[in-house]
Every structure is written in C-alpha cells, then in structure tokens.
VOTI-451676 format. One record per atom (N, C-alpha, C, O): x, y, z; residue number from 1; chain; atom name. Coordinates in Angstrom, 1 decimal, padded with zeros to 4 digits. Layout:
BEGIN
<r xx="X" yy="Y" zz="Z" num="NUM" chaine="A" atome="CA"/>
...
***
This chain:
BEGIN
<r xx="116.8" yy="128.2" zz="064.8" num="1" chaine="A" atome="N"/>
<r xx="117.9" yy="129.0" zz="065.2" num="1" chaine="A" atome="CA"/>
<r xx="117.6" yy="130.5" zz="064.8" num="1" chaine="A" atome="C"/>
<r xx="117.9" yy="131.4" zz="065.5" num="1" chaine="A" atome="O"/>
<r xx="117.2" yy="130.7" zz="063.6" num="2" chaine="A" atome="N"/>
<r xx="116.9" yy="132.0" zz="063.0" num="2" chaine="A" atome="CA"/>
<r xx="115.7" yy="132.6" zz="063.8" num="2" chaine="A" atome="C"/>
<r xx="115.7" yy="133.8" zz="064.1" num="2" chaine="A" atome="O"/>
<r xx="114.8" yy="131.8" zz="064.2" num="3" chaine="A" atome="N"/>
<r xx="113.6" yy="132.3" zz="064.9" num="3" chaine="A" atome="CA"/>
<r xx="114.1" yy="132.8" zz="066.3" num="3" chaine="A" atome="C"/>
<r xx="113.5" yy="133.7" zz="066.8" num="3" chaine="A" atome="O"/>
<r xx="115.0" yy="132.1" zz="066.9" num="4" chaine="A" atome="N"/>
<r xx="115.5" yy="132.5" zz="068.2" num="4" chaine="A" atome="CA"/>
<r xx="116.2" yy="133.8" zz="068.2" num="4" chaine="A" atome="C"/>
<r xx="116.0" yy="134.7" zz="069.0" num="4" chaine="A" atome="O"/>
<r xx="117.0" yy="134.0" zz="067.1" num="5" chaine="A" atome="N"/>
<r xx="117.7" yy="135.3" zz="066.9" num="5" chaine="A" atome="CA"/>
<r xx="116.7" yy="136.4" zz="066.7" num="5" chaine="A" atome="C"/>
<r xx="116.8" yy="137.5" zz="067.3" num="5" chaine="A" atome="O"/>
<r xx="115.6" yy="136.2" zz="066.0" num="6" chaine="A" atome="N"/>
<r xx="114.6" yy="137.2" zz="065.7" num="6" chaine="A" atome="CA"/>
<r xx="113.9" yy="137.5" zz="067.0" num="6" chaine="A" atome="C"/>
<r xx="113.6" yy="138.7" zz="067.3" num="6" chaine="A" atome="O"/>
<r xx="113.5" yy="136.5" zz="067.8" num="7" chaine="A" atome="N"/>
<r xx="112.8" yy="136.7" zz="069.0" num="7" chaine="A" atome="CA"/>
<r xx="113.7" yy="137.4" zz="070.1" num="7" chaine="A" atome="C"/>
<r xx="113.2" yy="138.3" zz="070.8" num="7" chaine="A" atome="O"/>
<r xx="114.9" yy="137.1" zz="070.1" num="8" chaine="A" atome="N"/>
<r xx="115.8" yy="137.8" zz="071.1" num="8" chaine="A" atome="CA"/>
<r xx="116.0" yy="139.2" zz="070.7" num="8" chaine="A" atome="C"/>
<r xx="116.1" yy="140.1" zz="071.6" num="8" chaine="A" atome="O"/>
<r xx="116.1" yy="139.5" zz="069.4" num="9" chaine="A" atome="N"/>
<r xx="116.3" yy="140.9" zz="068.9" num="9" chaine="A" atome="CA"/>
<r xx="115.0" yy="141.7" zz="069.2" num="9" chaine="A" atome="C"/>
<r xx="115.1" yy="142.8" zz="069.7" num="9" chaine="A" atome="O"/>
<r xx="113.9" yy="141.0" zz="069.0" num="10" chaine="A" atome="N"/>
<r xx="112.6" yy="141.7" zz="069.3" num="10" chaine="A" atome="CA"/>
<r xx="112.5" yy="142.0" zz="070.8" num="10" chaine="A" atome="C"/>
<r xx="112.0" yy="143.0" zz="071.2" num="10" chaine="A" atome="O"/>
<r xx="112.9" yy="141.0" zz="071.7" num="11" chaine="A" atome="N"/>
<r xx="112.9" yy="141.2" zz="073.1" num="11" chaine="A" atome="CA"/>
<r xx="113.7" yy="142.4" zz="073.5" num="11" chaine="A" atome="C"/>
<r xx="113.3" yy="143.2" zz="074.4" num="11" chaine="A" atome="O"/>
<r xx="114.9" yy="142.5" zz="073.0" num="12" chaine="A" atome="N"/>
<r xx="115.8" yy="143.6" zz="073.3" num="12" chaine="A" atome="CA"/>
<r xx="115.2" yy="144.9" zz="072.9" num="12" chaine="A" atome="C"/>
<r xx="115.2" yy="145.9" zz="073.6" num="12" chaine="A" atome="O"/>
<r xx="114.6" yy="145.0" zz="071.7" num="13" chaine="A" atome="N"/>
<r xx="113.9" yy="146.2" zz="071.2" num="13" chaine="A" atome="CA"/>
<r xx="112.8" yy="146.6" zz="072.2" num="13" chaine="A" atome="C"/>
<r xx="112.6" yy="147.8" zz="072.5" num="13" chaine="A" atome="O"/>
<r xx="112.0" yy="145.6" zz="072.6" num="14" chaine="A" atome="N"/>
<r xx="110.8" yy="145.9" zz="073.4" num="14" chaine="A" atome="CA"/>
<r xx="111.3" yy="146.4" zz="074.8" num="14" chaine="A" atome="C"/>
<r xx="110.7" yy="147.3" zz="075.4" num="14" chaine="A" atome="O"/>
<r xx="112.4" yy="145.8" zz="075.3" num="15" chaine="A" atome="N"/>
<r xx="112.9" yy="146.3" zz="076.6" num="15" chaine="A" atome="CA"/>
<r xx="113.4" yy="147.7" zz="076.5" num="15" chaine="A" atome="C"/>
<r xx="113.2" yy="148.5" zz="077.4" num="15" chaine="A" atome="O"/>
<r xx="114.1" yy="148.0" zz="075.4" num="16" chaine="A" atome="N"/>
<r xx="114.6" yy="149.4" zz="075.2" num="16" chaine="A" atome="CA"/>
<r xx="113.4" yy="150.4" zz="075.1" num="16" chaine="A" atome="C"/>
<r xx="113.5" yy="151.5" zz="075.7" num="16" chaine="A" atome="O"/>
<r xx="112.4" yy="150.0" zz="074.3" num="17" chaine="A" atome="N"/>
<r xx="111.2" yy="150.9" zz="074.2" num="17" chaine="A" atome="CA"/>
<r xx="110.5" yy="151.1" zz="075.5" num="17" chaine="A" atome="C"/>
<r xx="110.1" yy="152.2" zz="075.8" num="17" chaine="A" atome="O"/>
<r xx="110.4" yy="150.1" zz="076.3" num="18" chaine="A" atome="N"/>
<r xx="109.8" yy="150.2" zz="077.7" num="18" chaine="A" atome="CA"/>
<r xx="110.6" yy="151.1" zz="078.6" num="18" chaine="A" atome="C"/>
<r xx="110.0" yy="151.9" zz="079.3" num="18" chaine="A" atome="O"/>
<r xx="111.9" yy="151.0" zz="078.5" num="19" chaine="A" atome="N"/>
<r xx="112.8" yy="151.9" zz="079.3" num="19" chaine="A" atome="CA"/>
<r xx="112.6" yy="153.3" zz="078.9" num="19" chaine="A" atome="C"/>
<r xx="112.6" yy="154.2" zz="079.7" num="19" chaine="A" atome="O"/>
<r xx="112.6" yy="153.6" zz="077.6" num="20" chaine="A" atome="N"/>
<r xx="112.5" yy="154.9" zz="077.1" num="20" chaine="A" atome="CA"/>
<r xx="111.1" yy="155.5" zz="077.5" num="20" chaine="A" atome="C"/>
<r xx="111.0" yy="156.7" zz="077.8" num="20" chaine="A" atome="O"/>
<r xx="110.1" yy="154.7" zz="077.4" num="21" chaine="A" atome="N"/>
<r xx="108.7" yy="155.2" zz="077.7" num="21" chaine="A" atome="CA"/>
<r xx="108.6" yy="155.5" zz="079.2" num="21" chaine="A" atome="C"/>
<r xx="108.0" yy="156.5" zz="079.6" num="21" chaine="A" atome="O"/>
<r xx="109.3" yy="154.7" zz="080.1" num="22" chaine="A" atome="N"/>
<r xx="109.3" yy="155.0" zz="081.5" num="22" chaine="A" atome="CA"/>
<r xx="110.0" yy="156.3" zz="081.8" num="22" chaine="A" atome="C"/>
<r xx="109.6" yy="157.1" zz="082.7" num="22" chaine="A" atome="O"/>
<r xx="111.1" yy="156.6" zz="081.1" num="23" chaine="A" atome="N"/>
<r xx="111.8" yy="157.8" zz="081.3" num="23" chaine="A" atome="CA"/>
<r xx="111.0" yy="159.0" zz="080.9" num="23" chaine="A" atome="C"/>
<r xx="110.9" yy="160.0" zz="081.5" num="23" chaine="A" atome="O"/>
<r xx="110.3" yy="158.8" zz="079.7" num="24" chaine="A" atome="N"/>
<r xx="109.5" yy="159.9" zz="079.2" num="24" chaine="A" atome="CA"/>
<r xx="108.3" yy="160.2" zz="080.2" num="24" chaine="A" atome="C"/>
<r xx="108.0" yy="161.4" zz="080.4" num="24" chaine="A" atome="O"/>
<r xx="107.7" yy="159.2" zz="080.7" num="25" chaine="A" atome="N"/>
<r xx="106.6" yy="159.3" zz="081.6" num="25" chaine="A" atome="CA"/>
<r xx="107.1" yy="160.0" zz="082.9" num="25" chaine="A" atome="C"/>
<r xx="106.4" yy="160.9" zz="083.4" num="25" chaine="A" atome="O"/>
<r xx="108.3" yy="159.7" zz="083.4" num="26" chaine="A" atome="N"/>
<r xx="108.8" yy="160.4" zz="084.6" num="26" chaine="A" atome="CA"/>
<r xx="109.0" yy="161.8" zz="084.3" num="26" chaine="A" atome="C"/>
<r xx="108.8" yy="162.7" zz="085.2" num="26" chaine="A" atome="O"/>
<r xx="109.5" yy="162.2" zz="083.1" num="27" chaine="A" atome="N"/>
<r xx="109.8" yy="163.6" zz="082.8" num="27" chaine="A" atome="CA"/>
<r xx="108.4" yy="164.4" zz="082.7" num="27" chaine="A" atome="C"/>
<r xx="108.4" yy="165.5" zz="083.1" num="27" chaine="A" atome="O"/>
<r xx="107.4" yy="163.7" zz="082.1" num="28" chaine="A" atome="N"/>
<r xx="106.1" yy="164.4" zz="082.0" num="28" chaine="A" atome="CA"/>
<r xx="105.5" yy="164.7" zz="083.3" num="28" chaine="A" atome="C"/>
<r xx="104.9" yy="165.7" zz="083.5" num="28" chaine="A" atome="O"/>
<r xx="105.7" yy="163.7" zz="084.3" num="29" chaine="A" atome="N"/>
<r xx="105.1" yy="163.9" zz="085.6" num="29" chaine="A" atome="CA"/>
<r xx="105.7" yy="165.1" zz="086.4" num="29" chaine="A" atome="C"/>
<r xx="105.1" yy="165.7" zz="087.2" num="29" chaine="A" atome="O"/>
<r xx="107.0" yy="165.3" zz="086.1" num="30" chaine="A" atome="N"/>
<r xx="107.7" yy="166.4" zz="086.8" num="30" chaine="A" atome="CA"/>
<r xx="107.2" yy="167.8" zz="086.3" num="30" chaine="A" atome="C"/>
<r xx="107.2" yy="168.8" zz="087.1" num="30" chaine="A" atome="O"/>
<r xx="106.6" yy="167.9" zz="085.1" num="31" chaine="A" atome="N"/>
<r xx="106.2" yy="169.2" zz="084.6" num="31" chaine="A" atome="CA"/>
<r xx="104.7" yy="169.5" zz="084.9" num="31" chaine="A" atome="C"/>
<r xx="104.2" yy="170.5" zz="084.4" num="31" chaine="A" atome="O"/>
<r xx="104.0" yy="168.6" zz="085.6" num="32" chaine="A" atome="N"/>
<r xx="102.6" yy="168.9" zz="085.9" num="32" chaine="A" atome="CA"/>
<r xx="102.5" yy="170.1" zz="086.9" num="32" chaine="A" atome="C"/>
<r xx="103.2" yy="170.1" zz="087.9" num="32" chaine="A" atome="O"/>
<r xx="101.7" yy="171.1" zz="086.6" num="33" chaine="A" atome="N"/>
<r xx="101.6" yy="172.2" zz="087.4" num="33" chaine="A" atome="CA"/>
<r xx="100.9" yy="172.0" zz="088.7" num="33" chaine="A" atome="C"/>
<r xx="101.3" yy="172.5" zz="089.8" num="33" chaine="A" atome="O"/>
<r xx="099.8" yy="171.1" zz="088.8" num="34" chaine="A" atome="N"/>
<r xx="099.0" yy="170.9" zz="090.0" num="34" chaine="A" atome="CA"/>
<r xx="099.4" yy="169.6" zz="090.7" num="34" chaine="A" atome="C"/>
<r xx="098.6" yy="169.1" zz="091.5" num="34" chaine="A" atome="O"/>
<r xx="100.5" yy="169.1" zz="090.4" num="35" chaine="A" atome="N"/>
<r xx="100.9" yy="167.8" zz="091.0" num="35" chaine="A" atome="CA"/>
<r xx="101.2" yy="167.9" zz="092.4" num="35" chaine="A" atome="C"/>
<r xx="101.8" yy="169.0" zz="092.8" num="35" chaine="A" atome="O"/>
<r xx="100.9" yy="167.0" zz="093.2" num="36" chaine="A" atome="N"/>
<r xx="101.3" yy="167.0" zz="094.6" num="36" chaine="A" atome="CA"/>
<r xx="102.7" yy="166.6" zz="094.8" num="36" chaine="A" atome="C"/>
<r xx="103.4" yy="166.2" zz="093.8" num="36" chaine="A" atome="O"/>
<r xx="103.2" yy="166.7" zz="096.0" num="37" chaine="A" atome="N"/>
<r xx="104.6" yy="166.3" zz="096.2" num="37" chaine="A" atome="CA"/>
<r xx="104.9" yy="164.9" zz="095.9" num="37" chaine="A" atome="C"/>
<r xx="105.9" yy="164.5" zz="095.4" num="37" chaine="A" atome="O"/>
<r xx="103.9" yy="164.0" zz="096.2" num="38" chaine="A" atome="N"/>
<r xx="104.0" yy="162.6" zz="096.0" num="38" chaine="A" atome="CA"/>
<r xx="104.1" yy="162.3" zz="094.5" num="38" chaine="A" atome="C"/>
<r xx="104.9" yy="161.5" zz="094.0" num="38" chaine="A" atome="O"/>
<r xx="103.3" yy="163.0" zz="093.7" num="39" chaine="A" atome="N"/>
<r xx="103.2" yy="162.8" zz="092.3" num="39" chaine="A" atome="CA"/>
<r xx="104.5" yy="163.4" zz="091.6" num="39" chaine="A" atome="C"/>
<r xx="104.8" yy="162.9" zz="090.5" num="39" chaine="A" atome="O"/>
<r xx="105.2" yy="164.3" zz="092.2" num="40" chaine="A" atome="N"/>
<r xx="106.4" yy="164.9" zz="091.6" num="40" chaine="A" atome="CA"/>
<r xx="107.6" yy="164.1" zz="091.8" num="40" chaine="A" atome="C"/>
<r xx="108.7" yy="164.4" zz="091.2" num="40" chaine="A" atome="O"/>
<r xx="107.5" yy="163.1" zz="092.6" num="41" chaine="A" atome="N"/>
<r xx="108.7" yy="162.2" zz="092.9" num="41" chaine="A" atome="CA"/>
<r xx="109.1" yy="161.5" zz="091.6" num="41" chaine="A" atome="C"/>
<r xx="108.3" yy="161.2" zz="090.7" num="41" chaine="A" atome="O"/>
<r xx="110.4" yy="161.3" zz="091.5" num="42" chaine="A" atome="N"/>
<r xx="110.9" yy="160.7" zz="090.2" num="42" chaine="A" atome="CA"/>
<r xx="111.6" yy="159.4" zz="090.6" num="42" chaine="A" atome="C"/>
<r xx="112.0" yy="159.1" zz="091.7" num="42" chaine="A" atome="O"/>
<r xx="111.6" yy="158.5" zz="089.6" num="43" chaine="A" atome="N"/>
<r xx="112.2" yy="157.2" zz="089.7" num="43" chaine="A" atome="CA"/>
<r xx="113.7" yy="157.3" zz="089.2" num="43" chaine="A" atome="C"/>
<r xx="114.4" yy="156.3" zz="089.1" num="43" chaine="A" atome="O"/>
<r xx="114.1" yy="158.5" zz="088.8" num="44" chaine="A" atome="N"/>
<r xx="115.4" yy="158.6" zz="088.3" num="44" chaine="A" atome="CA"/>
<r xx="116.5" yy="158.1" zz="089.2" num="44" chaine="A" atome="C"/>
<r xx="117.5" yy="157.6" zz="088.8" num="44" chaine="A" atome="O"/>
<r xx="116.4" yy="158.3" zz="090.6" num="45" chaine="A" atome="N"/>
<r xx="117.5" yy="157.8" zz="091.4" num="45" chaine="A" atome="CA"/>
<r xx="117.6" yy="156.3" zz="091.4" num="45" chaine="A" atome="C"/>
<r xx="118.6" yy="155.7" zz="091.9" num="45" chaine="A" atome="O"/>
<r xx="116.6" yy="155.6" zz="090.9" num="46" chaine="A" atome="N"/>
<r xx="116.5" yy="154.1" zz="090.9" num="46" chaine="A" atome="CA"/>
<r xx="116.8" yy="153.5" zz="089.6" num="46" chaine="A" atome="C"/>
<r xx="116.5" yy="152.4" zz="089.3" num="46" chaine="A" atome="O"/>
<r xx="117.5" yy="154.3" zz="088.7" num="47" chaine="A" atome="N"/>
<r xx="117.7" yy="153.8" zz="087.3" num="47" chaine="A" atome="CA"/>
<r xx="118.6" yy="152.5" zz="087.4" num="47" chaine="A" atome="C"/>
<r xx="118.4" yy="151.6" zz="086.5" num="47" chaine="A" atome="O"/>
<r xx="119.5" yy="152.4" zz="088.3" num="48" chaine="A" atome="N"/>
<r xx="120.3" yy="151.2" zz="088.4" num="48" chaine="A" atome="CA"/>
<r xx="119.5" yy="149.9" zz="088.7" num="48" chaine="A" atome="C"/>
<r xx="119.9" yy="148.8" zz="088.3" num="48" chaine="A" atome="O"/>
<r xx="118.4" yy="150.1" zz="089.4" num="49" chaine="A" atome="N"/>
<r xx="117.6" yy="148.9" zz="089.7" num="49" chaine="A" atome="CA"/>
<r xx="116.9" yy="148.4" zz="088.5" num="49" chaine="A" atome="C"/>
<r xx="116.9" yy="147.2" zz="088.2" num="49" chaine="A" atome="O"/>
<r xx="116.4" yy="149.3" zz="087.6" num="50" chaine="A" atome="N"/>
<r xx="115.8" yy="148.9" zz="086.4" num="50" chaine="A" atome="CA"/>
<r xx="116.9" yy="148.3" zz="085.4" num="50" chaine="A" atome="C"/>
<r xx="116.6" yy="147.4" zz="084.7" num="50" chaine="A" atome="O"/>
<r xx="118.1" yy="148.9" zz="085.4" num="51" chaine="A" atome="N"/>
<r xx="119.1" yy="148.3" zz="084.6" num="51" chaine="A" atome="CA"/>
<r xx="119.5" yy="146.9" zz="085.1" num="51" chaine="A" atome="C"/>
<r xx="119.7" yy="146.0" zz="084.2" num="51" chaine="A" atome="O"/>
<r xx="119.5" yy="146.7" zz="086.4" num="52" chaine="A" atome="N"/>
<r xx="119.9" yy="145.4" zz="086.9" num="52" chaine="A" atome="CA"/>
<r xx="118.8" yy="144.4" zz="086.5" num="52" chaine="A" atome="C"/>
<r xx="119.1" yy="143.2" zz="086.1" num="52" chaine="A" atome="O"/>
<r xx="117.5" yy="144.8" zz="086.6" num="53" chaine="A" atome="N"/>
<r xx="116.4" yy="143.8" zz="086.3" num="53" chaine="A" atome="CA"/>
<r xx="116.5" yy="143.5" zz="084.8" num="53" chaine="A" atome="C"/>
<r xx="116.3" yy="142.4" zz="084.4" num="53" chaine="A" atome="O"/>
<r xx="116.8" yy="144.5" zz="083.9" num="54" chaine="A" atome="N"/>
<r xx="116.9" yy="144.3" zz="082.5" num="54" chaine="A" atome="CA"/>
<r xx="118.0" yy="143.3" zz="082.2" num="54" chaine="A" atome="C"/>
<r xx="117.9" yy="142.4" zz="081.4" num="54" chaine="A" atome="O"/>
<r xx="119.2" yy="143.5" zz="082.8" num="55" chaine="A" atome="N"/>
<r xx="120.3" yy="142.6" zz="082.6" num="55" chaine="A" atome="CA"/>
<r xx="119.9" yy="141.2" zz="083.1" num="55" chaine="A" atome="C"/>
<r xx="120.3" yy="140.2" zz="082.4" num="55" chaine="A" atome="O"/>
<r xx="119.3" yy="141.1" zz="084.2" num="56" chaine="A" atome="N"/>
<r xx="118.9" yy="139.7" zz="084.7" num="56" chaine="A" atome="CA"/>
<r xx="117.9" yy="139.0" zz="083.8" num="56" chaine="A" atome="C"/>
<r xx="118.0" yy="137.8" zz="083.6" num="56" chaine="A" atome="O"/>
<r xx="116.9" yy="139.8" zz="083.3" num="57" chaine="A" atome="N"/>
<r xx="116.0" yy="139.2" zz="082.4" num="57" chaine="A" atome="CA"/>
<r xx="116.7" yy="138.7" zz="081.1" num="57" chaine="A" atome="C"/>
<r xx="116.3" yy="137.6" zz="080.6" num="57" chaine="A" atome="O"/>
<r xx="117.6" yy="139.5" zz="080.6" num="58" chaine="A" atome="N"/>
<r xx="118.3" yy="139.1" zz="079.3" num="58" chaine="A" atome="CA"/>
<r xx="119.2" yy="137.9" zz="079.6" num="58" chaine="A" atome="C"/>
<r xx="119.2" yy="137.0" zz="078.8" num="58" chaine="A" atome="O"/>
<r xx="119.8" yy="137.8" zz="080.8" num="59" chaine="A" atome="N"/>
<r xx="120.6" yy="136.7" zz="081.1" num="59" chaine="A" atome="CA"/>
<r xx="119.8" yy="135.4" zz="081.2" num="59" chaine="A" atome="C"/>
<r xx="120.1" yy="134.3" zz="080.8" num="59" chaine="A" atome="O"/>
<r xx="118.6" yy="135.5" zz="081.9" num="60" chaine="A" atome="N"/>
<r xx="117.7" yy="134.4" zz="082.0" num="60" chaine="A" atome="CA"/>
<r xx="117.2" yy="133.9" zz="080.7" num="60" chaine="A" atome="C"/>
<r xx="117.1" yy="132.7" zz="080.4" num="60" chaine="A" atome="O"/>
<r xx="116.9" yy="134.9" zz="079.8" num="61" chaine="A" atome="N"/>
<r xx="116.4" yy="134.5" zz="078.5" num="61" chaine="A" atome="CA"/>
<r xx="117.5" yy="133.8" zz="077.7" num="61" chaine="A" atome="C"/>
<r xx="117.2" yy="132.8" zz="077.0" num="61" chaine="A" atome="O"/>
<r xx="118.7" yy="134.3" zz="077.8" num="62" chaine="A" atome="N"/>
<r xx="119.8" yy="133.6" zz="077.1" num="62" chaine="A" atome="CA"/>
<r xx="120.1" yy="132.2" zz="077.7" num="62" chaine="A" atome="C"/>
<r xx="120.4" yy="131.3" zz="076.9" num="62" chaine="A" atome="O"/>
<r xx="119.9" yy="132.1" zz="078.9" num="63" chaine="A" atome="N"/>
<r xx="120.1" yy="130.8" zz="079.6" num="63" chaine="A" atome="CA"/>
<r xx="119.0" yy="129.8" zz="079.1" num="63" chaine="A" atome="C"/>
<r xx="119.3" yy="128.6" zz="078.8" num="63" chaine="A" atome="O"/>
<r xx="117.8" yy="130.3" zz="079.0" num="64" chaine="A" atome="N"/>
<r xx="116.7" yy="129.4" zz="078.4" num="64" chaine="A" atome="CA"/>
<r xx="117.0" yy="129.0" zz="077.0" num="64" chaine="A" atome="C"/>
<r xx="116.7" yy="127.9" zz="076.6" num="64" chaine="A" atome="O"/>
<r xx="117.5" yy="130.0" zz="076.2" num="65" chaine="A" atome="N"/>
<r xx="117.8" yy="129.6" zz="074.8" num="65" chaine="A" atome="CA"/>
<r xx="118.9" yy="128.6" zz="074.8" num="65" chaine="A" atome="C"/>
<r xx="118.9" yy="127.7" zz="073.9" num="65" chaine="A" atome="O"/>
<r xx="119.9" yy="128.8" zz="075.6" num="66" chaine="A" atome="N"/>
<r xx="121.0" yy="127.8" zz="075.7" num="66" chaine="A" atome="CA"/>
<r xx="120.5" yy="126.4" zz="076.0" num="66" chaine="A" atome="C"/>
<r xx="121.0" yy="125.4" zz="075.4" num="66" chaine="A" atome="O"/>
<r xx="119.6" yy="126.3" zz="077.0" num="67" chaine="A" atome="N"/>
<r xx="119.1" yy="125.0" zz="077.4" num="67" chaine="A" atome="CA"/>
<r xx="118.3" yy="124.4" zz="076.3" num="67" chaine="A" atome="C"/>
<r xx="118.4" yy="123.2" zz="076.0" num="67" chaine="A" atome="O"/>
<r xx="117.5" yy="125.2" zz="075.5" num="68" chaine="A" atome="N"/>
<r xx="116.7" yy="124.7" zz="074.4" num="68" chaine="A" atome="CA"/>
<r xx="117.7" yy="124.2" zz="073.3" num="68" chaine="A" atome="C"/>
<r xx="117.4" yy="123.1" zz="072.7" num="68" chaine="A" atome="O"/>
<r xx="118.7" yy="124.9" zz="073.0" num="69" chaine="A" atome="N"/>
<r xx="119.7" yy="124.4" zz="072.0" num="69" chaine="A" atome="CA"/>
<r xx="120.3" yy="123.1" zz="072.4" num="69" chaine="A" atome="C"/>
<r xx="120.4" yy="122.2" zz="071.6" num="69" chaine="A" atome="O"/>
<r xx="120.8" yy="123.0" zz="073.7" num="70" chaine="A" atome="N"/>
<r xx="121.4" yy="121.7" zz="074.1" num="70" chaine="A" atome="CA"/>
<r xx="120.4" yy="120.6" zz="074.1" num="70" chaine="A" atome="C"/>
<r xx="120.8" yy="119.5" zz="073.8" num="70" chaine="A" atome="O"/>
<r xx="119.2" yy="120.9" zz="074.5" num="71" chaine="A" atome="N"/>
<r xx="118.1" yy="119.8" zz="074.5" num="71" chaine="A" atome="CA"/>
<r xx="117.9" yy="119.3" zz="073.1" num="71" chaine="A" atome="C"/>
<r xx="117.7" yy="118.2" zz="072.8" num="71" chaine="A" atome="O"/>
<r xx="117.8" yy="120.3" zz="072.1" num="72" chaine="A" atome="N"/>
<r xx="117.6" yy="119.9" zz="070.7" num="72" chaine="A" atome="CA"/>
<r xx="118.7" yy="119.0" zz="070.2" num="72" chaine="A" atome="C"/>
<r xx="118.5" yy="118.1" zz="069.5" num="72" chaine="A" atome="O"/>
<r xx="120.0" yy="119.4" zz="070.6" num="73" chaine="A" atome="N"/>
<r xx="121.1" yy="118.6" zz="070.2" num="73" chaine="A" atome="CA"/>
<r xx="121.1" yy="117.2" zz="070.8" num="73" chaine="A" atome="C"/>
<r xx="121.4" yy="116.2" zz="070.1" num="73" chaine="A" atome="O"/>
<r xx="120.7" yy="117.1" zz="072.0" num="74" chaine="A" atome="N"/>
<r xx="120.5" yy="115.7" zz="072.6" num="74" chaine="A" atome="CA"/>
<r xx="119.5" yy="114.9" zz="071.9" num="74" chaine="A" atome="C"/>
<r xx="119.6" yy="113.7" zz="071.7" num="74" chaine="A" atome="O"/>
<r xx="118.3" yy="115.6" zz="071.6" num="75" chaine="A" atome="N"/>
<r xx="117.2" yy="114.9" zz="070.9" num="75" chaine="A" atome="CA"/>
<r xx="117.7" yy="114.4" zz="069.6" num="75" chaine="A" atome="C"/>
<r xx="117.3" yy="113.3" zz="069.1" num="75" chaine="A" atome="O"/>
<r xx="118.4" yy="115.2" zz="068.8" num="76" chaine="A" atome="N"/>
<r xx="118.9" yy="114.8" zz="067.5" num="76" chaine="A" atome="CA"/>
<r xx="119.9" yy="113.6" zz="067.6" num="76" chaine="A" atome="C"/>
<r xx="119.8" yy="112.7" zz="066.8" num="76" chaine="A" atome="O"/>
<r xx="120.7" yy="113.6" zz="068.7" num="77" chaine="A" atome="N"/>
<r xx="121.7" yy="112.5" zz="068.9" num="77" chaine="A" atome="CA"/>
<r xx="120.9" yy="111.2" zz="069.2" num="77" chaine="A" atome="C"/>
<r xx="121.3" yy="110.1" zz="068.8" num="77" chaine="A" atome="O"/>
<r xx="119.8" yy="111.3" zz="070.0" num="78" chaine="A" atome="N"/>
<r xx="119.1" yy="110.2" zz="070.3" num="78" chaine="A" atome="CA"/>
<r xx="118.3" yy="109.6" zz="069.1" num="78" chaine="A" atome="C"/>
<r xx="118.1" yy="108.4" zz="069.0" num="78" chaine="A" atome="O"/>
<r xx="117.9" yy="110.5" zz="068.2" num="79" chaine="A" atome="N"/>
<r xx="117.2" yy="110.0" zz="067.0" num="79" chaine="A" atome="CA"/>
<r xx="118.1" yy="109.3" zz="066.0" num="79" chaine="A" atome="C"/>
<r xx="117.7" yy="108.4" zz="065.2" num="79" chaine="A" atome="O"/>
<r xx="119.4" yy="109.6" zz="066.0" num="80" chaine="A" atome="N"/>
<r xx="120.4" yy="109.0" zz="065.1" num="80" chaine="A" atome="CA"/>
<r xx="120.8" yy="107.7" zz="065.5" num="80" chaine="A" atome="C"/>
<r xx="121.6" yy="107.0" zz="064.8" num="80" chaine="A" atome="O"/>
***
C-alpha cells in the first residue's frame, strides 16, 4: 500500500515536470530569430487537450490501483 502511494506521487510529479518542460520548450521556440512560420507556432491554444489527457491518465492509473487492491483483498479472503 505504501509502495502504491509512493508510485502514484512519483507519477504525479513526473507528469507535472513534463508539462512544465513542454511549456518551457514552447516559449523557447517563440524566441528563435530565424524560425520559420511553422516553427513559431505554439501549442498554447491546445493546453486543454494536454490537461484532459493528464486527467484521463491519472484516472486510469487510479482505476488500476483500485482493481489491484480489490484483487488483493479477494486473494486474502480465499487464502483464509
């Protein structure tokens, strides 16, 4: 149970770091002097898509943890 909490916390931290790095990369690309019009495009208008995917991944991870806990409880009851 403690390992699950540690892994879920680590996952949230990694998701936050990846989101921050994506924002930083987008800002760096805007400041390039010789960038073409295509390279100057930003993903900023699509932030809600990234947020939705993050929420979906967290929900699916929580669902998997929930299934694992219930399966462990069933296995313990079968062993008793």
